[in-house]
C-alpha positions, 0 to 999 in steps of 0.5 A: 827911384831915380829915373836918370844918372846925371853927372857934372865933371868939375875942374875949378871955375867955382862961381859957375860950378856952384850955379850949375850944381844948385840948378841941377839940384832944383830939378823936378825929377828924381835922379842919381847926381854925381859930381866928378872933381878932376884935380881942382884947386882947394877953393873948388874942392872946399866948395864942392864939399860944402855943396855936397853937405847942403844938396846931398849929391855924390862927390867923387874926387878923381885924385883918390882914384888916379895920379894922372893929371887933369883932364881925366874925362875918359875915366869920368865917362867910363865910371858914368857908363858903368853906373848907368848900365848897372842902374839900367838908366840913361846918362845925362852929362851937364858941364860945369858952365851950364845952367839948366831950368828945373824941368830941363832934365825931365824934358830931355828924358821925355823927348828921348822916349818919343824918338826913333833909335836915339843915341845922343840928345843935346839941349841947345845952348844960349847966351844970357840974351837967349841967343843960340851960342857956342857950340850950337851957334850954327843954328840960326833959326829959333824953334821948339823942334827936336831935329835929327842932326848930322853935327856932332853934339857937345856934352854941355847938356846931353843925354846918352841913351841906355841902348847906346851905352850898352853898345859902345864901351868907353874903355875903347875911347882913344888914349891920345884925346882929352875930350870925346864929344865928337868921337862919341857922336860919330860912334853913335851914328856908326852904331846905328843910332840917331843924334838929335838936337832939342831946340825946344830945351834951352840951357844957358852956356857960359863957355870955357869958364875954367880955361878962359883962354879957350875963348881966344879960339873965336877971336884970335885963333893963332894966340889960342893955339899958342896958349893951348901948347903951353897948357898941354906942356904945363900938364906934363 
């Protein structure tokens, strides 16, 4: 019987998406793994269909469910929350530019069972050299500790506990946002839960692979915001 619901939202970036999915499918724990395709181009769609046949995960194409253009992260979260509550299991989100080890999911799940009132538990992200990177590059000291954090947790590789999922309905997430990690992190605290960062569980993060221009945020913020405006216009 699956011990956890695992989801990966996908929007193109076929190279990293394939690595992400193959890594998750090598996990040493039984899970219900769902990939949400958010209006990807045909190259990625065809890849996902091929990987589904090979690996046996559940594949949901959001263009079968909505005409709203990508990103449809709120819909993904709502569908995942419904599934987790139905199955009475916690939910782990692993984004399509993150590579996990075979024991990553099991370790996060084990940690969640040992913590006081966990809402969210995030695995820490590293670059290919093992250094902490975005979004957790504010952590400067290497350790294997799991720390109670006031920082918002990214959804790179993050567990949302079943008690928290039962407390806050994702249908109430704001309509005017595309991404919800900060909102949900804050709602977890507001609902009386604790958020934790598992520094002893490292995952490789290749940030913004589906939209490389987002890396400009750290090198050239002005150009980043210009490109962000045009990206939003293209979606309308």
